[in-house]
C-alpha positions in Angstrom: 62.6 98.6 0.7 64.8 101.0 -1.3 66.8 103.4 1.0 66.3 106.3 -1.4 62.6 105.9 -1.1 62.8 105.9 2.7 65.0 109.0 2.7 62.5 110.8 0.5 59.6 109.8 2.6 61.6 110.9 5.7 62.2 114.3 4.1 58.5 114.6 3.3 57.6 113.7 6.9 60.0 116.2 8.2 58.5 119.0 6.0 55.0 118.1 7.0 56.0 118.0 10.7 57.8 121.4 10.5 54.7 122.8 8.8 52.6 121.5 11.7 55.0 123.0 14.2 54.8 126.4 12.4 50.9 126.4 12.5 51.0 125.2 16.2 53.5 127.9 17.2 51.2 130.5 16.0 48.3 129.4 18.2 48.1 129.7 22.1 51.0 127.7 23.6 49.0 126.8 26.7 46.5 124.8 24.9 47.0 121.2 26.3 44.8 119.7 23.6 47.1 121.0 20.9 50.1 119.5 22.7 48.5 116.2 23.0 47.3 116.3 19.4 50.8 117.2 18.3 52.3 114.3 20.3 49.7 111.8 18.9 50.4 113.2 15.4 54.2 112.7 15.9 53.7 109.1 16.6 51.8 108.6 13.5 54.5 110.4 11.5 57.3 108.4 13.3 55.5 105.0 12.4 55.4 106.1 8.6 58.8 107.4 8.6 60.5 104.2 10.0 58.1 101.8 8.2 56.7 100.2 11.4 53.2 101.1 10.3 53.3 98.1 8.0 54.0 95.6 10.8 51.9 97.4 13.6 48.9 95.6 15.2 45.5 96.5 14.2 44.7 98.3 17.4 47.8 100.7 16.9 46.6 101.3 13.3 43.2 102.2 14.4 44.6 104.5 17.0 46.7 106.2 14.3 43.7 106.4 12.0 41.6 107.9 14.8 44.5 110.5 15.4 44.4 111.5 11.8 40.7 111.8 11.6 40.5 113.9 14.7 43.2 116.3 13.9 42.4 119.8 12.3 45.0 120.6 9.7 45.0 124.4 9.2 47.8 124.3 6.6 46.3 123.3 3.3 49.7 122.3 2.1 49.9 119.3 4.5 46.2 118.2 4.5 46.8 115.9 1.6 49.5 114.0 3.5 47.1 113.2 6.2 44.5 112.1 3.8 47.1 109.8 2.1 48.2 108.4 5.5 44.6 107.7 6.4 43.9 106.0 3.2 47.1 103.9 3.6 46.1 102.9 7.1 42.7 101.9 5.9 44.1 99.9 3.1 46.5 98.1 5.6 43.7 97.3 7.9 41.6 96.0 5.1 44.5 93.9 3.9 44.8 92.3 7.4 41.1 91.5 7.5 41.2 89.8 4.2 44.4 87.7 5.3 42.4 86.6 8.4 39.5 85.7 6.5 41.6 83.7 3.9 43.3 81.8 6.8 39.8 80.9 8.4 38.5 79.9 4.8 41.5 77.6 4.2 40.8 75.9 7.6 37.1 75.5 6.8 38.0 74.2 3.3 40.4 71.7 4.8 37.8 70.4 7.3 35.1 70.2 4.5 37.5 68.2 2.3 38.3 65.9 5.2 34.7 65.3 5.9 34.0 64.6 2.2 36.9 62.2 2.1 35.7 60.3 5.2 32.2 60.1 3.6 33.7 58.7 0.5 35.7 56.0 2.5 32.6 54.9 4.3 30.9 54.1 1.1 
């Protein structure tokens, strides 16, 4: 992909992460749930930042999607990014499922064609 697009995306992720840290710092710092949520959220951001989200397994993508869905984004300026990331993850999962179905359909079609050819040869 284009390096400039990656740089722009990285800048947006950094801005988003900075906004999340700013909101988190205003809350109680002893809240372990907030720290865990922030660490999980940082993993999602890192995956989008380096592009590995497009090659991750479905299990990781589902964990990322679960993280995005369970987070509370107090800053309205960054909520839309979480929504966009969630939609992107859903689309990737959907595309992976379609690819799996396409592979199985191709195998079944080959078997059906083979059986039809065998039936033609017997007559």
